[in-house]
SERO-177570 format. One line per field, with one value per residue (C-alpha): residue number from 1; residue in one letter; chain; x, y, z. Coordinates in pm, 1 decimal. Layout:
<pts>
nr: c(NUM, ...)
rest: c(a, ...)
kette: c(A, ...)
X: c(X, ...)
Y: c(Y, ...)
Z: c(Z, ...)
</pts>
This chain:
<pts>
nr: c(1, 2, 3, 4, 5, 6, 7, 8, 9, 10, 11, 12, 13, 14, 15, 16, 17, 18, 19, 20, 21, 22, 23, 24, 25, 26, 27, 28, 29, 30, 31, 32, 33, 34, 35, 36, 37, 38, 39, 40, 41, 42, 43, 44, 45, 46, 47, 48, 49, 50, 51, 52, 53, 54, 55, 56, 57, 58, 59, 60, 61, 62, 63, 64, 65, 66, 67, 68, 69, 70, 71, 72, 73, 74, 75, 76, 77, 78, 79, 80, 81, 82, 83, 84, 85, 86, 87, 88, 89, 90, 91, 92, 93, 94, 95, 96, 97, 98, 99, 100, 101, 102, 103, 104, 105, 106, 107, 108, 109, 110, 111, 112, 113, 114, 115, 116, 117, 118, 119, 120, 121, 122, 123, 124, 125, 126, 127, 128, 129, 130, 131, 132, 133, 134, 135, 136, 137, 138, 139, 140, 141, 142, 143, 144, 145, 146, 147, 148, 149, 150, 151, 152, 153, 154, 155, 156, 157, 158, 159, 160, 161, 162, 163, 164, 165, 166, 167, 168, 169, 170, 171, 172, 173, 174, 175, 176, 177, 178, 179, 180, 181, 182, 183, 184, 185, 186, 187, 188, 189, 190, 191, 192, 193, 194, 195, 196, 197, 198, 199, 200, 201, 202, 203, 204, 205, 206, 207, 208, 209, 210, 211, 212, 213, 214, 215, 216, 217, 218, 219, 220, 221, 222, 223, 224, 225, 226, 227, 228, 229, 230, 231, 232, 233, 234, 235, 236, 237, 238, 239, 240, 241, 242, 243, 244, 245, 246, 247, 248, 249, 250, 251, 252, 253, 254, 255, 256, 257, 258, 259, 260, 261, 262, 263, 264, 265, 266, 267, 268, 269, 270, 271, 272, 273, 274, 275, 276, 277, 278, 279, 280, 281, 282, 283, 284, 285, 286, 287, 288, 289, 290, 291, 292, 293, 294, 295, 296, 297, 298, 299, 300, 301, 302, 303, 304, 305, 306, 307, 308, 309, 310, 311, 312, 313, 314, 315, 316, 317, 318, 319, 320, 321, 322, 323, 324, 325, 326, 327, 328, 329, 330, 331, 332, 333, 334, 335, 336, 337, 338, 339, 340, 341, 342, 343, 344, 345, 346, 347, 348, 349, 350, 351, 352, 353, 354, 355, 356, 357, 358, 359, 360, 361, 362, 363, 364, 365, 366)
rest: c(m, n, n, l, h, r, k, k, i, s, i, i, i, l, c, i, l, v, a, v, l, g, t, v, a, v, y, l, r, q, h, r, q, p, a, a, a, v, p, t, e, t, f, t, v, t, a, m, n, i, t, s, q, v, t, a, t, g, t, v, s, p, v, e, a, v, e, v, v, p, k, i, t, a, r, v, k, q, v, c, v, k, e, n, d, t, v, k, a, g, q, v, i, a, i, l, d, d, a, d, y, r, a, k, l, v, q, a, q, i, k, v, g, n, t, r, a, v, y, e, r, a, a, t, l, y, r, a, g, a, g, s, q, a, a, m, e, d, a, r, a, d, y, e, a, a, v, s, a, l, s, e, a, r, a, e, m, n, e, t, v, i, r, a, s, m, n, g, v, v, v, g, a, p, k, s, v, g, t, m, a, s, q, g, n, g, g, g, t, v, l, m, r, l, a, d, t, g, q, k, q, i, v, a, k, v, d, e, t, d, i, g, k, i, k, a, g, q, t, a, s, f, t, v, d, a, y, g, g, k, k, f, t, a, r, v, v, k, i, s, q, t, d, t, n, n, s, w, d, p, d, n, t, g, d, r, t, g, n, a, p, s, v, i, y, y, e, v, t, l, a, v, q, d, p, e, n, l, l, r, l, g, m, t, a, r, v, a, i, t, t, a, t, a, d, h, v, p, v, l, p, l, a, a, l, k, t, d, a, r, g, t, t, v, t, k, m, q, a, d, g, t, q, e, q, v, p, v, t, t, g, i, y, s, d, k, y, v, e, i, r, n, g, l, h, l, g, d, r, v, a, m, a, y, a, t, a, s, k, p, e, e, d, s, l, f)
kette: c(A, A, A, A, A, A, A, A, A, A, A, A, A, A, A, A, A, A, A, A, A, A, A, A, A, A, A, A, A, A, A, A, A, A, A, A, A, A, A, A, A, A, A, A, A, A, A, A, A, A, A, A, A, A, A, A, A, A, A, A, A, A, A, A, A, A, A, A, A, A, A, A, A, A, A, A, A, A, A, A, A, A, A, A, A, A, A, A, A, A, A, A, A, A, A, A, A, A, A, A, A, A, A, A, A, A, A, A, A, A, A, A, A, A, A, A, A, A, A, A, A, A, A, A, A, A, A, A, A, A, A, A, A, A, A, A, A, A, A, A, A, A, A, A, A, A, A, A, A, A, A, A, A, A, A, A, A, A, A, A, A, A, A, A, A, A, A, A, A, A, A, A, A, A, A, A, A, A, A, A, A, A, A, A, A, A, A, A, A, A, A, A, A, A, A, A, A, A, A, A, A, A, A, A, A, A, A, A, A, A, A, A, A, A, A, A, A, A, A, A, A, A, A, A, A, A, A, A, A, A, A, A, A, A, A, A, A, A, A, A, A, A, A, A, A, A, A, A, A, A, A, A, A, A, A, A, A, A, A, A, A, A, A, A, A, A, A, A, A, A, A, A, A, A, A, A, A, A, A, A, A, A, A, A, A, A, A, A, A, A, A, A, A, A, A, A, A, A, A, A, A, A, A, A, A, A, A, A, A, A, A, A, A, A, A, A, A, A, A, A, A, A, A, A, A, A, A, A, A, A, A, A, A, A, A, A, A, A, A, A, A, A, A, A, A, A, A, A, A, A, A, A, A, A, A, A, A, A, A, A, A, A, A, A, A, A)
X: c(-10010.6, -10276.8, -10241.8, -10211.8, -9907.3, -9738.8, -9788.2, -9625.0, -9318.1, -9283.2, -9300.5, -9030.8, -8799.0, -8850.4, -8768.4, -8447.9, -8343.5, -8406.5, -8202.9, -7909.4, -7906.9, -7926.3, -7629.1, -7427.3, -7513.9, -7401.4, -7077.2, -7001.7, -7070.4, -6840.2, -6558.0, -6589.7, -6246.6, -6214.5, -6181.7, -5821.1, -5653.0, -5465.4, -5101.3, -5006.5, -4727.4, -4508.7, -4226.8, -3967.3, -3901.2, -3559.2, -3313.6, -3257.3, -3154.4, -3466.1, -3512.3, -3824.5, -3863.9, -4102.1, -4132.1, -4210.4, -4167.0, -3989.4, -3801.4, -3429.1, -3365.8, -3070.3, -3012.0, -2939.4, -3094.4, -3190.5, -3397.9, -3224.7, -3483.6, -3382.0, -3446.0, -3524.1, -3725.1, -3516.8, -3446.3, -3180.1, -2873.6, -2629.6, -2637.8, -2291.5, -2354.4, -2536.6, -2707.2, -2482.3, -2212.4, -2047.0, -2047.4, -1886.0, -2049.4, -2001.9, -1950.0, -2131.8, -2400.0, -2620.3, -2633.0, -2946.7, -2989.5, -2880.1, -2968.0, -3265.3, -3087.7, -2772.7, -2982.4, -3155.2, -2815.1, -2691.6, -3006.1, -2965.7, -2603.4, -2703.7, -2977.7, -2737.2, -2502.7, -2783.3, -2937.2, -2593.8, -2527.8, -2866.9, -2811.9, -2461.5, -2587.9, -2878.9, -2644.8, -2406.8, -2689.4, -2824.9, -2485.3, -2453.6, -2797.1, -2934.4, -3136.5, -3389.4, -3332.5, -3641.8, -3500.4, -3172.4, -3349.7, -3568.6, -3259.5, -3087.7, -3390.0, -3390.7, -3019.7, -3056.3, -3346.8, -3132.6, -2846.7, -3087.5, -3220.6, -2864.7, -2790.1, -3101.3, -3005.0, -2656.3, -2806.2, -3040.4, -2749.6, -2553.6, -2848.8, -2813.0, -2514.0, -2640.8, -2402.1, -2431.9, -2532.3, -2386.2, -2149.3, -2338.6, -2450.2, -2688.7, -2981.9, -3209.2, -3169.8, -3141.6, -3365.7, -3243.1, -3111.0, -3391.9, -3627.8, -3805.7, -3729.9, -3956.0, -3866.3, -4050.5, -4050.7, -4244.4, -4391.2, -4074.9, -3902.8, -3678.3, -3368.3, -3211.1, -3180.2, -2864.5, -2824.4, -2550.0, -2570.1, -2295.7, -2540.4, -2864.5, -3164.3, -3489.5, -3817.8, -4039.4, -4405.3, -4469.7, -4817.4, -4950.8, -4971.6, -4592.1, -4471.2, -4444.3, -4172.8, -3951.0, -3669.7, -3392.9, -3067.0, -3225.0, -3056.8, -3231.5, -3170.5, -3339.1, -3348.3, -3424.9, -3549.4, -3247.1, -3006.5, -3213.2, -3143.2, -2853.7, -2908.1, -2812.9, -2792.3, -2948.1, -3014.9, -3322.1, -3244.4, -3585.9, -3948.4, -4222.7, -4444.1, -4748.3, -4899.5, -4863.3, -5217.1, -5214.0, -5531.6, -5541.7, -5602.4, -5977.9, -5899.5, -5667.4, -5817.7, -5958.9, -5975.4, -6185.6, -6495.7, -6444.1, -6357.6, -6095.5, -5791.9, -5846.2, -5481.4, -5255.6, -4885.7, -4590.0, -4273.8, -3953.0, -3623.8, -3325.9, -2965.5, -2834.8, -2496.1, -2404.9, -2022.9, -2037.0, -2275.0, -2512.7, -2841.1, -3017.6, -3254.6, -3619.3, -3562.5, -3825.5, -3674.1, -3831.3, -3712.0, -3690.6, -3618.9, -3482.4, -3682.5, -3567.1, -3332.6, -3287.5, -3010.8, -3040.6, -3397.4, -3673.1, -3887.5, -4189.3, -4335.9, -4620.2, -4852.8, -4824.0, -4995.1, -5364.9, -5490.6, -5834.0, -5989.3, -5831.4, -5478.3, -5224.6, -5191.0, -5015.7, -5094.4, -4818.0, -4754.3, -4704.8, -4472.6, -4767.9, -4904.7, -5177.9, -5219.4, -5248.2, -5338.0, -5061.8, -5070.3, -4751.6, -4597.6, -4452.7, -4168.8, -4060.9, -4196.6, -4021.7, -4199.8, -4194.8, -4113.9, -4201.7, -3998.0, -4144.7, -4062.2, -4278.3, -4486.5, -4250.0, -3892.9, -3635.5, -3711.7, -4088.3, -4291.8, -4581.9, -4853.0, -4868.1, -5205.4, -5436.8, -5758.6, -5941.9, -6108.3, -6481.9, -6673.4, -6853.4, -7229.4, -7390.2, -7446.8, -7808.0, -7927.6, -8300.2)
Y: c(9538.8, 9296.8, 9033.2, 8748.4, 8907.9, 8959.8, 8593.9, 8482.1, 8701.0, 8563.1, 8205.2, 8275.9, 8434.2, 8140.4, 7890.4, 8079.4, 8082.7, 7708.4, 7640.3, 7849.2, 7684.5, 7340.7, 7419.6, 7537.1, 7219.4, 6998.1, 7193.0, 7156.0, 6782.1, 6735.1, 6931.4, 6804.5, 6718.3, 6370.0, 6347.0, 6397.0, 6136.6, 6252.5, 6152.0, 5839.9, 5878.8, 5569.0, 5424.2, 5174.6, 4889.2, 4969.3, 4793.6, 4983.2, 4933.7, 4956.6, 4990.1, 4927.2, 5132.6, 5175.1, 5526.5, 5619.8, 5899.8, 5866.6, 6049.7, 6059.7, 5929.2, 5791.5, 5417.4, 5453.9, 5713.7, 5734.7, 5961.8, 6046.5, 6007.1, 6008.0, 5703.6, 5927.7, 6245.9, 6554.6, 6907.0, 6956.1, 7102.6, 7114.1, 7048.9, 6955.1, 6955.3, 7165.4, 7103.7, 6952.7, 6850.2, 6515.1, 6283.3, 5952.1, 5661.7, 5708.5, 6085.1, 6294.6, 6494.3, 6619.7, 6631.1, 6630.5, 6785.0, 6516.2, 6679.7, 6456.1, 6143.6, 6222.2, 6255.1, 5925.7, 5760.5, 5885.0, 5755.9, 5419.1, 5396.1, 5472.9, 5212.2, 4948.0, 5022.6, 4998.5, 4678.9, 4516.9, 4582.8, 4439.1, 4133.6, 4069.3, 4097.3, 3861.5, 3611.8, 3622.2, 3564.1, 3277.2, 3104.3, 3148.4, 2997.0, 3319.4, 3421.8, 3261.9, 3159.6, 3357.6, 3679.9, 3621.2, 3554.4, 3866.1, 4076.5, 3925.8, 4002.8, 4364.9, 4390.9, 4242.1, 4480.9, 4774.3, 4657.4, 4633.0, 4983.2, 5113.9, 4954.4, 5121.0, 5458.1, 5433.5, 5342.8, 5643.8, 5866.5, 5740.8, 5820.1, 6190.1, 6185.4, 6111.4, 5966.3, 5910.1, 5555.0, 5572.2, 5759.8, 6024.6, 6383.4, 6587.2, 6651.5, 6933.6, 7156.9, 6983.1, 7078.1, 7381.1, 7401.8, 7416.5, 7188.0, 6938.0, 6604.2, 6308.7, 5944.9, 5696.5, 5480.7, 5655.5, 5914.6, 6061.2, 6388.3, 6369.0, 6564.7, 6540.4, 6315.6, 6147.9, 6009.1, 5851.0, 6088.8, 5897.6, 5614.3, 5727.3, 5548.1, 5623.4, 5476.0, 5495.0, 5407.4, 5177.6, 5116.1, 4760.2, 4731.0, 4767.8, 4601.1, 4259.2, 4396.0, 4507.1, 4278.0, 4325.7, 4425.5, 4625.5, 4955.3, 5290.9, 5656.9, 5951.1, 6328.5, 6586.2, 6939.8, 7093.6, 6984.2, 7022.2, 6752.8, 6588.0, 6212.8, 6007.5, 5627.9, 5377.8, 5005.1, 4817.9, 4650.3, 4574.4, 4530.8, 4545.8, 4238.6, 4448.6, 4763.9, 5098.2, 5080.3, 4712.5, 4678.5, 4302.9, 4355.4, 4397.5, 4596.0, 4840.6, 4944.4, 5260.5, 5605.2, 5738.5, 5721.9, 5350.3, 5388.7, 5151.0, 5315.1, 5361.3, 5300.8, 5038.2, 5121.2, 4916.3, 5058.7, 4985.4, 5073.9, 5175.2, 5222.1, 5555.9, 5647.0, 6001.9, 6029.5, 6410.5, 6418.8, 6648.2, 6495.7, 6623.8, 6424.6, 6470.8, 6560.1, 6430.2, 6185.6, 6098.1, 5745.2, 5537.7, 5169.2, 4969.0, 4645.8, 4505.5, 4586.9, 4453.2, 4544.7, 4580.1, 4451.3, 4551.8, 4831.7, 5042.3, 5355.7, 5282.6, 5484.4, 5219.2, 4950.9, 4870.9, 4649.4, 4496.3, 4177.6, 3978.5, 4091.8, 4345.3, 4438.9, 4697.5, 4838.2, 4717.8, 4911.5, 4679.8, 4757.6, 4834.9, 5093.2, 4875.7, 4816.6, 4495.7, 4438.7, 4218.6, 4057.3, 4109.2, 3977.6, 4250.1, 4239.7, 4508.6, 4861.8, 5192.7, 5525.6, 5570.9, 5238.9, 4871.1, 4564.5, 4356.2, 3986.9, 3834.8, 3949.8, 4204.8, 4225.7, 4499.5, 4738.4, 4680.1, 5000.5, 5048.0, 5313.6, 5539.3, 5698.0, 5703.6, 5888.8, 6023.6, 6356.9, 6322.9, 6320.0, 6654.2, 6646.5, 6688.7, 7053.4, 7144.9, 7409.4, 7386.0)
Z: c(-5876.7, -5771.1, -5503.2, -5754.3, -5913.8, -5574.0, -5484.8, -5810.1, -5742.4, -5384.7, -5512.4, -5774.9, -5510.3, -5275.0, -5551.2, -5636.4, -5267.8, -5232.1, -5546.9, -5420.0, -5076.6, -5234.2, -5456.8, -5152.4, -4959.5, -5252.0, -5275.0, -4904.3, -4912.6, -5212.8, -5053.3, -4693.7, -4541.1, -4384.8, -4002.4, -3901.5, -3684.0, -3375.6, -3420.1, -3226.7, -2968.9, -2964.6, -2756.7, -2874.8, -2633.1, -2487.5, -2256.3, -1932.4, -1570.5, -1353.3, -977.8, -772.6, -453.9, -163.2, -27.7, 331.5, 582.6, 916.0, 1189.3, 1264.4, 1617.5, 1817.8, 1834.7, 2206.8, 2432.9, 2800.3, 3018.9, 3344.2, 3621.1, 3990.5, 4209.5, 4505.4, 4557.1, 4631.1, 4515.0, 4245.0, 4415.5, 4124.5, 3748.7, 3625.1, 3249.3, 2992.2, 2659.5, 2387.4, 2638.4, 2570.0, 2870.4, 2960.2, 3140.1, 3516.4, 3494.7, 3757.9, 3578.4, 3865.3, 4245.4, 4459.2, 4802.6, 5049.2, 5384.1, 5460.4, 5342.5, 5538.1, 5857.2, 5778.7, 5733.7, 6071.4, 6242.1, 6073.1, 6189.2, 6547.2, 6538.7, 6410.2, 6701.1, 6957.2, 6822.5, 6794.2, 7161.2, 7260.2, 7043.4, 7177.9, 7539.7, 7472.6, 7308.1, 7605.2, 7851.9, 7643.1, 7629.6, 8009.3, 8061.3, 8201.5, 7899.3, 7668.8, 7311.1, 7206.7, 7352.2, 7168.9, 6837.2, 6874.1, 6938.3, 6636.0, 6415.2, 6532.2, 6458.1, 6107.5, 6032.1, 6142.6, 5919.0, 5625.4, 5696.9, 5708.2, 5371.6, 5226.1, 5374.6, 5221.0, 4882.5, 4895.5, 4995.7, 4695.7, 4467.5, 4547.9, 4313.4, 3963.4, 3708.0, 3332.6, 3246.4, 2894.4, 2668.9, 2479.1, 2442.2, 2655.0, 2420.3, 2524.2, 2827.0, 3168.2, 3459.7, 3650.1, 4006.6, 4261.7, 4071.2, 4294.6, 4128.2, 4201.2, 4170.6, 3959.2, 3650.5, 3376.1, 3612.5, 3761.5, 3677.3, 3370.7, 3471.8, 3125.8, 2821.6, 2697.3, 2346.0, 2139.9, 1843.9, 1663.9, 1589.9, 1429.6, 1289.2, 1109.7, 1221.5, 911.3, 861.0, 562.2, 421.2, 453.1, 72.3, 53.9, 374.2, 205.3, -23.0, 265.4, 385.6, 640.2, 471.6, 188.9, 110.1, 106.6, 39.1, 204.8, 212.0, 480.1, 426.3, 597.8, 321.4, 7.4, -249.6, -60.9, -37.7, 266.4, 278.6, 517.7, 557.6, 682.9, 1015.5, 1166.2, 1056.1, 1316.6, 1346.7, 1437.2, 1293.3, 1466.8, 1610.2, 1710.7, 1506.7, 1559.1, 1933.7, 1998.0, 2314.0, 2139.9, 1805.9, 1658.6, 1806.4, 2092.9, 1875.1, 1817.7, 1449.9, 1313.7, 1146.1, 772.6, 680.9, 835.9, 881.0, 1002.0, 1155.4, 966.5, 1135.5, 920.3, 1034.1, 905.7, 761.2, 870.9, 868.1, 859.0, 1158.5, 969.2, 1077.1, 1386.7, 1601.5, 1511.5, 1145.1, 902.9, 653.4, 317.4, 254.2, -64.9, 8.1, -285.4, -303.9, -641.2, -930.4, -1283.2, -1526.6, -1905.1, -1933.0, -2180.9, -2040.7, -2130.5, -1974.5, -1734.0, -1958.1, -2230.6, -2021.7, -2034.7, -1753.8, -1712.8, -1581.6, -1867.2, -1785.5, -1907.3, -2274.4, -2490.5, -2834.1, -3065.8, -3386.2, -3685.5, -3976.5, -4205.5, -3961.8, -3817.1, -3446.2, -3245.4, -2881.7, -2737.6, -2388.0, -2186.8, -1866.9, -1645.2, -1393.7, -1150.6, -1156.0, -1103.3, -1070.5, -1452.9, -1620.1, -1601.9, -1694.9, -1981.6, -1941.4, -2214.6, -2511.6, -2669.5, -2797.3, -2805.9, -3089.1, -3093.9, -3114.1, -2876.8, -2886.8, -2583.4, -2675.8, -2980.2, -3064.9, -3372.3, -3393.4, -3353.1, -3683.5, -3729.7, -3760.1, -4102.0, -4182.6, -4124.6, -4364.4, -4305.7)
</pts>
């Protein structure tokens, strides 16, 4: 077979192959399935009760609590109570070693006696014309100073017996016998802590974006890890006027590096209801403060809303299956739903999500 004959056969085979592929391409185009639309999930506008809440985290603490710090410096001689004991105001709770203060009291008493005698003698001489007024006045000043020192010595002696300043419970372990306790405000030795555990509160930190919604008297619920899903109730009683970092004060902002805090929080105090006395001081409370409620109002899921610079809209499903973008006015928000005040009516259907499958590319056969 010569070369010319082979070339003719190759051309014939190539033509047949092109014809077959062309026929297949025409067939595929004629039987192509249209792009399928992803089903549209809808929600029917429904009347519901809706609650708006602000969440925060705080710590359970007593409404009233005191640190027992001595007014004098002395060694602890006796501790009269132990942790968890209930005490009454005025009850003796600790005694300090009084040896030094008792000696000081005796010396002060002696000095009062001596200066009184000197003063009385000087006064007698002055009245008889045998002594000067100046000598009498100096003696009187010495006597009055001694009386004042005696009063101070008695007060210090009384401070060796420490009494409870309030009704409450000893929280935490008191200092042990033999501890050297120093006096002072803020820097002294804390012998023990007393707290009224019958009245508890939560001090919660609320973000600045939510603080404007919080008002005194609002109710709240909260949970603690120790009791699983059990809900406790509380009420807002105080809202701090300054943030936790006093960021407005140019002398008291930021951390040690000079950086300003990235998030601003305000302390909100809530009075706690704990009739079963289950809550312990220091527990972490996850609080939900109710800021607004509405009963039997039209609502939609949050996922149905579309918000942009022009406002808030929803995709309303018409009776004929078409869709329309409808502007709406919203009310209060919960964690899942939003109140619809204008733009829709009960029974209207709204699209939650809609998409079409992407159109496949044309088949490329060559």
